[in-house]
C-alpha positions, 0 to 999 in steps of 0.5 A: 736722562740720556748720557753720552760716551764723552760725559761717561768718560769724564765721570769715570775720571772724576770717580778716581779723585782722591779729594773732593773738588771745591764746592762753594761758588767762591772757592771754585772761582778762586781755583779757576782764577788760579789755574787759568792765571787771571779773572779775564780768562776765567770770565771768557771760559764761563761766559760772564763778565770779569767783574762778575768773577771778581765779585765771586772771588771776593765773596760779594756774590755767593749763589750763581744761577744754575747754568753758571753753577753747572759750568763752574762745576764742569770747569773745576772738574776738568782741571781738578787733579790732573795727575790723578786723572792722567795716572787713572787713564794710563792704567786704564789704557795699559793694564785695567781697561774699563767697564761699560754699563749701557742701555742702548740700541744695538744693530748688526750687520751679519752674514745672510740668513741671520737676524740683524734687527736692532733692539734695546739691550742692557749690557755690562761688559768689561773692555780690554785696555786697547779699547779704553785707550782708543776711547780716551785718546779719541775723546781727548782729540775732540771726537764726535759722540758717534765716533766714541759710540763706534769705538765702544761698539767695536769693543763690545762687538769684540768681547761681548757679541763675538766672544773674543773672536771665537764666534760670529766673526764677521758681525759688525755692531753699531750703537744708536739711541743710547738711553743710559751709559756709565763707565768705570775704571 
C-alpha cells in the first residue's frame, strides 16, 4: 500500500489520542452531528442524504457501506481531541521533532563527478523541530503531496545525507516513488 506524507502526519497525530474515538456508526454520527452542529452539515461532509444521517443517529441504520464507514472514521479522527492534537503538534514543532520511517526512491543533485542516480532506500531518521513545524504548517495550509515530500526531503538532506551540514554541502535531495511512510511524534 502506498502512503502519503499527509496521511502519515494525520496518523501520527491520531497516535497521541488519550481516548479511543467512537467506533460504532451511531456513536460516530452522533459525534459528527454534535461537532458540525446539525445533520445537514454532516450529510454534506459525508456525501449522503440528511435522512440517512438521521437514521444512523436514531440507530435504525447500523452498518454503513465500506466507503461511508471510511469517510465517517476519517472525519471523526480529524475532529477528535483537538486540544490533544494541538499540544502534540506544538511539542513536535518546538522541542521534540518527529521520526520518519520511509521506503522511497531518493534522487540527488550533486557536484560533477559524483553519483546522482536515484535509488530505493529504507530510511529511519529523526527530524528536528523546525522541519516538523514546516511539515505540519504546510499540511494545515493544504500543501500538495509533492510539497510535503520536498519539505521531508530537505529535512532528510540536512540531517541524514549532509550529516547536519558537516559534509556534502551542495547535495540536493528529491523523494519520489514513496512505497511506505510512517511518521511518529
